[in-house]
N, C-alpha and C positions, 0 to 999 in steps of 0.2 A: 717506598716511601709514598704515601697518598696524600695528595693535596685536595682539599675539599673547598670550593669557593661558592657561597651562596650570596645572591643579591637581589633582594627584593625590589621590584619596581613597581611605579605606577603611573598611567598617563591620564590626562584630562579628555582627550579625543581619542576616536578610535583610530588604530595604526595597524599596519601590517608589517610585521618584522622579517627581515631578510637575514641573509648570513651575518652571524656577529663574528668577532675576531678573538683571539686568544694569544696570549703572551707565548713566545717560544719556550719549550720545555724538552727536556730530554726523555720524554715520555713517549712510548710506542704506541699506545691505545687510549687517547683521552676521550671522555664522552662528555656531552653537553646537553642540557636540558631545560625547557621553559616549563613550569608549572604553573597552574592556576590554583593560587592558593585558598581561595574560598572553596572551589570543587573538590581540590585535592587530586586533579588530573593533571597528567603531563600533557600539553598541548603540542609539544614538538621535542624530539629526541634524535641525538646523532651519536654514532660511535664511529671514528675514522682513525685510519692507520695513520699516523705522523712521526716523521723521523727527523729531529732538530739537526739544524746546519751549525748549531752553536751559537746562533747570534741571538741579540736581544729582540730581533724583529718579530712582529705579529704574524699570524697566519689565520686565513679565513676557514669559518667553519660554516658551511652551506647546509641549510636544512633542506629536505625534499621539496618543500613549499612554503609560501610565505605565511607566518603563523599570526592570525587575527589575536590583537591585543585589546580588550574591551576597556572602555575609560571607566575611572572609579574602580577599579577591580585590582587587587595587588597580584602579582605574578612573582615568581623567583627565577631567574637565570641562574644556572649552575654550571660550574666547570669541575670534574672529577680527573685528576691526573695521578697516573700510577706509574712511578719510576723511580731510578736509583739516586737520582741527582735533584738538587732543589732547581726549581723553575724561576725564570725572570718573572716580575710583576710589576705592575703599574703602581705609582703613587700619585698622591695629590687630587684624589676623587673628589666629587661635589654631591651634595645631597640633592640639588634642584638643577636641573638645566632646562632652557626653554630653545625650541627650535623650530622656527616658523610659528604655527598656531597649535603646537602641542609642546605641552610642559612634562616634563619626565621627573618622577621624584623617586629617590632611591633610598634604602635605609639598611643598616646592618642587620643580621640574620643571627639568631641564636643557634642555628643548624651549623654554621661555619664556626668549627672548633680549633682552627689553626691561626687566628689572628687576622684573615682577610675580611674585607668589609667594603665600604664605600670608599673609604680614603685610601686603601691598598689591595690589590686582587688581581686576578687574572682576565678579567673581562674589560678589555678598553674601550670597546665600541660597539654599538647595536645599529645596525643599518635600518632603517624603515622608511615606509611612505605612507603617506595619510589617504 
């Protein structure tokens, strides 16, 4: 079973994204990516080996370097999980979050074909500094 989660995001100030987290899964090799939608290029990608402990806890996904996220440019954070079991997922996501001087806007993606989106999915947090 392959779980695809795509989460378009936009910020109003320049930030640098650090590791993001993902919900626990019975997946052995999940991959994560941040894509600049306007340019159609991946600005960060990470494939990791991960073996679940069976709990609903999250795990960190560390990119090799902080990822620069430009203001007023849509990016898509995505998680691709390939495994035999269903993964845990978050619920009650929101379309806008203000954190300090930065406002994040999230929207659903037509690339996500399994029902995940802003309200529920695999990416519970994005760590950043401005």
